[in-house]
Each structure stands twice: as structure tokens, then as C-alpha cells.
RODO-2510 file (C-alpha; in nm, 4 decimals, decimal comma):
residues 63
     n   res          X          Y          Z
     1     x    -6,8843     9,3035    -6,0766
     2     x    -7,2659     9,2592    -6,0904
     3     x    -7,4486     9,3135    -6,4033
     4     x    -7,6767     9,6159    -6,4328
     5     x    -8,0588     9,5420    -6,3963
     6     x    -8,2155     9,4532    -6,7383
     7     x    -7,8822     9,2777    -6,8604
     8     x    -7,8145     8,9095    -6,8910
     9     x    -7,6854     8,7502    -6,5684
    10     x    -7,3868     8,4851    -6,5638
    11     x    -7,6496     8,2331    -6,4947
    12     x    -7,8904     8,3459    -6,7677
    13     x    -7,6073     8,3440    -7,0228
    14     x    -7,5333     7,9679    -6,9263
    15     x    -7,8977     7,8729    -6,9564
    16     x    -7,9298     7,8029    -6,5619
    17     x    -8,2397     8,0322    -6,5123
    18     x    -8,5948     7,8924    -6,5162
    19     x    -8,8193     8,0767    -6,7622
    20     x    -8,9692     8,3737    -6,5994
    21     x    -8,7158     8,3744    -6,3152
    22     x    -8,6464     8,7266    -6,1815
    23     x    -8,2846     8,7466    -6,0476
    24     x    -8,3373     9,0805    -5,8932
    25     x    -8,6302     8,9578    -5,6896
    26     x    -8,4547     8,6450    -5,5890
    27     x    -8,1606     8,8623    -5,4546
    28     x    -8,4006     9,0591    -5,2487
    29     x    -8,5737     8,7733    -5,1129
    30     x    -8,2341     8,6073    -5,0017
    31     x    -8,1200     8,9289    -4,8509
    32     x    -8,4342     8,9535    -4,6553
    33     x    -8,4079     8,5948    -4,5504
    34     x    -8,0388     8,6503    -4,4430
    35     x    -8,1492     8,9601    -4,2370
    36     x    -8,4134     8,7467    -4,0577
    37     x    -8,1670     8,4638    -3,9766
    38     x    -7,9065     8,7183    -3,8499
    39     x    -8,1808     8,8634    -3,6175
    40     x    -8,2697     8,5384    -3,4733
    41     x    -7,9085     8,4490    -3,4207
    42     x    -7,8402     8,7768    -3,2433
    43     x    -8,1192     8,6965    -3,0186
    44     x    -7,9910     8,3763    -2,9015
    45     x    -8,1632     8,1361    -3,1377
    46     x    -8,0289     7,7808    -3,1383
    47     x    -7,7799     7,7212    -3,4088
    48     x    -7,9184     7,3719    -3,5008
    49     x    -8,2691     7,5103    -3,5356
    50     x    -8,1396     7,8057    -3,7438
    51     x    -7,9454     7,5754    -3,9928
    52     x    -8,2612     7,3450    -4,0063
    53     x    -8,4762     7,6483    -4,0923
    54     x    -8,2201     7,7628    -4,3662
    55     x    -8,2045     7,4156    -4,5140
    56     x    -8,5593     7,3846    -4,5272
    57     x    -8,6480     7,7182    -4,6926
    58     x    -8,3592     7,6725    -4,9600
    59     x    -8,4659     7,3084    -5,0446
    60     x    -8,7924     7,4695    -5,1796
    61     x    -8,5804     7,6099    -5,4626
    62     x    -8,3233     7,3340    -5,5089
    63     x    -8,3204     7,1663    -5,8527
***
């Protein structure tokens, strides 16, 4: 079950969020990103190129 907006998330409860982080905005960004990757995949994009794109984009947010 997912928490309601405005409530503490499991990550927040464990002190795993950066100050000012917005979990709802991050979830929306990840959903949009996944949609774009899916569209590229469906149109025949090279799987290796897709993986490189995903890894590169997510590396920006890694701790």
C-alpha cells in the first residue's frame, strides 16, 4: 500500500530522503521516463542503447 500525499513515506521514515525531496514529483518523473523508454523500445530501439540511456540517467540520482 502506498502512502497518501503529504504523509511520511517509508524512505522518509528511515531518513533516506534528501532535504527538500519531493517523492511525488520523483515518482512522476520516473513514470514519464519509463514511458519514454517503452516508446523507444516499441519502435525498435537497440536494447544496449536503451540500457545505456537508463543507466546514464539514473546515475545522476545515485548516492
